[in-house]
N, C-alpha and C positions, 0 to 999 in steps of 0.2 A: 597302307595309307587309310586314313579315316576322313569321312566327309560329314560335315554338319550341313544339312539342307534346311533352308527356311523358305516356306511358301507363303507369300502375302496375298490375301484376297483383294479384290478390287476396291480402290479408294474412291471416295465420292468426288475428289478433286485430283485427277491424275497429274495435272501440271504441278500442283503444289507438292504432291507426294514425290514426284521425280526431282523437283528442285531440292528438297531437303534430303532425300535418299542419296542422290548422287553427289550433291554438293557438300553435305555434312556427314551423313551416316557412313557412307562407304569410306571416306578418308579416315574416320575413326576406326573402322574395321581393319583397314590396311595396317594399322599400328599394333594389332594383336600379336603378342609373342607366340612363336611357333607356327604361325600361319605360313603355309607353303605357297598357296595361291587361292584366289577367290574368283568366282565367275558369277555374273548376274545375267539372267535371261529374262527379257521382257516377253512374256507369253502372248502370242498373237492369236491363238484360237485352237480349236479342235480340228482334227483332220476333215471333219464334215463342214467346217466353216462356222460352227457354233462358238459362242463365247466360252473360253475355258474357265474353270472355277477359280483360277489363280491369275494374278496380275504379273507378279515377279517371282522368280525362283533364284535364290542365292545359295551357292555352294561354297563352303569354307573347307579347305583341305589342309589336313595336318599329317605329319609323319606317322603318328600313333595315337591311340586313345589317351595315353599318358601325356603326350605333348598337347593334345586338345584340352584335357582337363587342367593342365598347368596354365595354358593360355586363357582358359575361361575364368580362372581365379585371379587374373591380373587386374590391375587398375585400369588398363586399356580396355579390357573386356567389360568391366563394370560400366565404363563410359559408354560403350556400345549398347549395352542392355538398357541403361538409363535413357539413352537417346531414343529408344524405340517409342517412348511416350510422346515424342515431339513431332511425329508424323502420323497421320491418320490412315488407317486401313480398316477393312471390315474384319480384321483378325489375321493371325498368322499360325502356321503349323510348323513345328520343328521336329526333325528326327535325325538320328545318327546312323551311318552305315559304313561298312568296310568296303573299300574299292577292291573288287575281285578281279578286275581285268583292266 
């Protein structure tokens, strides 16, 4: 299994971010071909109570790297990437990993 993780930094307007992210962006993401599951975590802070550097972590899981790449090349995925410009965040970090356990 392959996981694409997207970490979003803190938006200036969390309520507006949440409204668009959960109301528009994630429904688009749900349509991506080959997507096995996705999880969104609203990060509440560090263990010491400090603010975490990220606001939301999204994990998109695919059966294989090939399935992920095929899904990423689809019209549905292009809609997801295009929509990222429609909600404000202080930036995002993306990386891919293999689920080992």
